[in-house]
C-alpha positions in Angstrom: 102.0 162.3 150.4 98.8 162.1 152.5 97.0 159.0 153.7 94.3 157.6 151.4 91.6 155.3 152.5 89.3 153.1 150.4 86.2 151.4 151.9 84.1 148.6 150.5 80.8 147.5 151.9 79.6 148.3 155.4 78.9 144.6 155.9 79.4 141.5 153.9 77.4 138.4 154.3 78.9 135.3 152.6 76.8 132.3 152.0 77.9 129.1 150.4 76.1 126.8 148.0 76.8 124.3 145.2 78.2 125.8 142.0 75.9 125.3 139.0 77.4 123.3 136.3 76.4 125.9 133.8 78.9 128.3 135.4 81.8 126.2 134.1 85.2 125.8 135.6 86.5 129.2 136.8 90.1 129.9 136.2 92.4 132.6 134.8 91.7 131.2 131.3 87.9 131.3 131.8 85.9 134.5 132.3 83.3 132.6 134.3 85.3 133.3 137.5 83.2 136.5 137.7 79.7 135.5 138.6 77.5 138.5 139.2 74.5 136.3 139.7 76.1 135.1 143.0 76.4 138.6 144.3 73.6 140.5 145.9 73.4 144.0 147.5 70.6 144.8 149.9 70.3 147.0 152.9 73.9 148.1 152.7 75.1 144.5 152.8 76.8 142.4 150.1 75.8 138.8 150.0 78.1 136.4 148.2 77.0 132.9 147.4 80.3 131.1 147.4 81.4 127.9 145.5 84.2 125.4 146.2 86.7 127.1 143.9 89.9 128.4 145.4 92.8 130.5 143.9 95.4 127.8 144.2 97.7 126.7 141.4 100.6 124.3 140.8 102.6 125.2 137.7 102.6 122.3 135.3 99.6 120.6 136.9 96.8 119.4 134.8 93.1 119.6 135.5 91.2 122.4 137.2 93.4 125.1 138.9 92.7 128.6 140.1 89.0 128.1 140.4 88.2 130.9 142.8 84.9 132.6 142.0 84.2 136.3 142.7 87.7 137.3 144.1 86.6 140.8 145.2 89.0 143.7 145.5 90.2 147.1 144.4 93.2 148.4 142.5 95.9 149.9 144.6 99.1 151.9 144.0 101.4 149.7 146.0 104.5 151.4 144.5 103.6 154.7 146.0 103.2 153.9 149.7 102.7 151.2 152.2 99.3 149.5 152.4 97.2 148.0 155.1 94.2 145.6 154.5 91.8 144.7 157.2 88.5 142.8 157.5 86.5 141.2 160.2 84.6 137.9 160.0 83.1 135.2 162.1 84.2 131.5 162.4 81.2 129.3 161.5 80.8 126.5 164.1 80.6 123.8 161.4 83.4 125.1 159.1 85.6 122.2 158.0 87.2 120.7 154.8 89.4 123.8 154.3 86.5 126.2 154.1 88.1 129.7 154.3 87.7 133.4 154.0 89.9 136.4 154.4 92.2 138.9 152.6 94.3 138.7 149.5 96.9 140.9 147.8 98.8 140.6 144.6 99.0 141.3 140.9 97.3 138.1 139.5 96.1 134.6 140.6 99.6 133.1 140.1 101.3 135.6 142.3 99.5 136.7 145.5 99.5 136.5 149.3 96.4 135.6 151.3 95.6 135.9 155.0 92.9 133.5 155.8 90.7 132.0 158.6 90.5 128.3 157.7 88.3 125.5 158.9 91.1 123.0 159.1 88.9 120.3 160.8 85.5 120.0 162.4 86.9 121.5 165.5 90.2 123.0 164.4 90.8 126.5 163.0 94.0 127.9 161.3 95.0 131.4 160.6 97.4 131.3 157.7 99.5 133.9 155.8 100.3 132.1 152.4 102.3 133.2 149.3 102.1 131.9 145.8 104.9 132.8 143.3 104.5 131.8 139.6 101.9 129.3 140.7 103.9 127.6 143.4 103.6 127.5 147.2 105.9 125.5 149.5 103.6 124.2 152.1 104.4 124.7 155.8 102.8 124.1 159.1 102.4 125.8 162.4 105.4 123.9 163.9 107.5 124.2 160.7 106.7 127.3 158.6 108.1 127.5 155.1 109.3 130.4 153.0 105.7 130.7 151.7 103.6 130.0 154.7 103.3 131.0 158.4 100.3 130.0 160.5 98.9 129.4 163.8 96.6 126.5 164.8 93.5 127.3 167.0 90.3 125.6 168.0 86.7 126.7 167.3 86.1 126.5 171.0 88.7 129.2 171.6 87.2 131.5 169.0 83.5 130.7 169.6 81.2 133.4 168.5 83.8 136.1 168.8 84.7 138.1 165.6 88.1 137.5 164.0 89.9 140.7 162.7 92.6 140.0 160.0 95.1 142.6 159.1 97.7 142.4 156.4 100.4 145.1 156.0 102.4 145.6 152.8 105.8 147.3 153.5 106.9 148.5 150.0 110.2 149.9 151.3 111.4 146.5 152.5 109.3 144.3 150.2 107.7 142.5 153.2 104.0 141.6 153.9 103.0 141.0 157.5 99.9 139.3 159.0 98.2 139.9 162.3 94.9 138.7 163.9 92.7 139.6 166.7 90.0 137.5 168.3 87.2 139.5 169.9 88.5 142.1 172.3 91.6 140.1 173.1 95.1 141.7 172.3 96.1 141.6 168.6 98.6 138.8 167.8 101.5 138.9 165.3 101.3 136.0 162.8 104.6 136.5 160.8 105.9 138.0 157.7 106.8 137.0 154.2 109.1 138.5 151.6 107.4 140.1 148.6 108.9 139.9 145.1 109.2 143.4 143.5 106.6 142.5 140.8 103.9 142.2 143.4 104.1 145.9 143.8 105.7 147.6 140.8 102.9 147.0 138.2 105.2 145.0 135.9 102.8 142.0 136.0 99.6 143.8 135.0 98.1 142.8 131.7 97.7 146.4 130.7 98.5 149.8 132.4 96.0 151.2 134.8 96.4 154.7 136.1 97.5 154.8 139.8 97.2 150.9 140.0 100.2 148.5 140.4 98.5 145.7 142.2 95.2 144.6 143.8 93.8 143.5 147.1 90.5 142.5 148.6 88.5 139.8 150.2 87.5 136.2 149.2 85.6 133.2 150.5 85.3 129.6 149.6 83.3 126.6 150.9 85.8 124.1 149.4 84.4 120.6 150.0 81.6 121.6 152.4 78.0 121.0 151.3 77.0 124.5 152.7 78.2 127.1 155.0 77.9 130.9 155.7 80.4 133.4 156.9 79.7 137.0 157.9 82.3 139.7 157.1 81.7 143.0 158.8 83.7 145.2 156.5 86.8 145.7 154.4 89.2 148.7 154.3 92.5 149.6 152.6 94.6 152.1 154.2 97.4 153.8 152.1 100.3 154.9 154.3 102.8 157.6 153.4 105.3 156.2 155.9 105.8 152.9 157.7 103.4 153.3 160.6 100.5 151.4 162.0 97.1 153.0 161.4 94.2 151.5 163.4 91.2 151.3 161.2 88.0 153.0 162.3 84.9 150.9 162.6 82.9 150.8 159.4 
């Protein structure tokens, strides 16, 4: 089996703005979660006007859950080979209130893993690998990771204007997903790993069969409770691996 590469967008610009009330409350039960009027392609760049919605659930909870708008991605055959997702983005100086952007992988919005750069406070930043299973996540911290979350706390001063590269690797042999990050030209850092249930990769959770697709992965961004913020993502790539080995993505 050879290596297969899928590329999306030479550059992605993410801007944030208030969500129009006419868009409704995006959720897995509401088809408004795909909002093409908030997507624009020009000069080889994809511009996303983001909203406060986020793909976070709590089984049994009432109210608005899984409100992420425009979760962008591609179908992948996660059962056939290992996968590597990578993207590069900036850390906006004023990001706060859990505004975040990054990578995601999984069969649906109740079962997925994300690797995100988060504005944890006005000066703090967090890189987090987080897993949701059947709508539930056991929250952890940098000092006390949980079975569903591993993370590292950083500062915006440390990152500055340097690009942040996020890489998420799916090992379908051992059912493990691993997160890594790199700030600028500094050495890449290991974040940690989480176990993956078999139904993340075997296609059993898909609503209907899709040829050569057993799961999905891509990019997302949300402003959460910020009034406005922009994030620039310089590319997204999926690498399908025929064996468990690291492939360094080429610049897009």
